[in-house]
N, C-alpha and C positions, 0 to 999 in steps of 0.2 A: 486421527481426526480428518477430515473428507476438506478438500477446497473450501467448499461451499459452505463447510459450518463456519470456518476462519472468516470468509467472508462476511455472515451473515451477525457475527457475535462483534466484529471488527464495525463493522456499521452499526452498531445498538451502539458500542464504547466507544468510539471516536468524539463525538458529540458530546459526553458527559465530561470525558477529559477534555474535551478544551470550553466550556463550561465550567470546570475546578481552574481551570490555569485561569480563564477571563478573572473571575472569582477571586483568586488568591492575586493576582495581582493590582487589584482592583484595592482592594485592603491593604495589601504593604508599602502601596503608595501615601494611601488615608494616613495612616499610622508614621510615615518617613513626613507629610506636613503636620500634621500634630507632633510629632517632635519639634520641628523646625519653629513648628510658631510655642511651644514649650520654651526653646531656647532665649524665643524672644520677650518672652512674658516676663511682665517684672513685676505683679500682684502675686501674692501667695494662695489668695482664694482663685484664680487664671489658672495660675499652675495646678492646682490641685482639680479643676474641673476638665486639665487635661488629661493629665495623669489617669483619670478616670474613663476618660473620652478612648485614650489611646489604648489602655489596656483591654475596653471592650472589641478595639481593632483587632488589636494582635489576638483575641480569643477566636474572635471570624477568620481572621488573616490563618489563623491555624489549625482551625474545623475545614476552609477552605482545601488547604494546603493537604493535611490527611486525605480528607478526599480526593485528592490531584495522586496523592502515592498509590492508594487504593486505585484508583482504576489505570494506574502505570504497571503498577505488578498486574492486574489482570493484565493488561497486552502484553507482559514480558514471558505470562504459561501459558495463552493464548500461542504466541510464539516458538515458545519451545516444543508444545505440545504436536506443533504439525513440523513433521520431520522429513517428509519429501524434498530432498533437491530439487529445484525448478532451475534450469538452464536449457543450453542446445540440446534438441532432439539429438537419440542417434541417427547417424547416417543411413539410409535406405542397403541394405545388405548386399553384397556383392555377388554373381552370380557365382552359383558352384563348378569350380571346374571339374568335375565330374560330369557332371549332367552331360549326357548326351546330345549332338550336332544333327541334327537331319536336314541332308540334304534336299533340299526344299527347288525341287525346277517350276519354271512359271506355266500355270496353267493354260490349254488352250485358249479359252477364254482371254485370258489378259496376252496372248501373243497374237488373237484376232486382233483386237483394242489397238495393239501398238501397229497394227499393219495400216489398220485406218487411218491411224494418224499419221503414219508418214503418207498415206496417201492422200490425206487431204490436203496433208501440207506445202503436195509436189513432189516427192522425192519418191521415186516406183526405185522399184529390189531390182 
């Protein structure tokens, strides 16, 4: 799998995961508020209504949690499919010691430029 494919799928999946996470958190808090209300409720009819509401909220929490779990599994699978390890790049190859060294002599044009520079600077040979 190429990095471009990984990034494309991540951009598609991460917003979904964030939404499922938000939904699961919202339903979790709602269930706990209903439980708190149930523990304070003194009427039997009120307790039945709260239990029914809590049951419905738990079903929705369960669905959001399942969606979140599926999304996490997809991201884990995507991560495992990309096997290339990223890290520091290999250093530039060193010079081959078997390569020939050429003794280069300065060109006549370069010698003339150096002489003109020395003359212009006031140093005469």
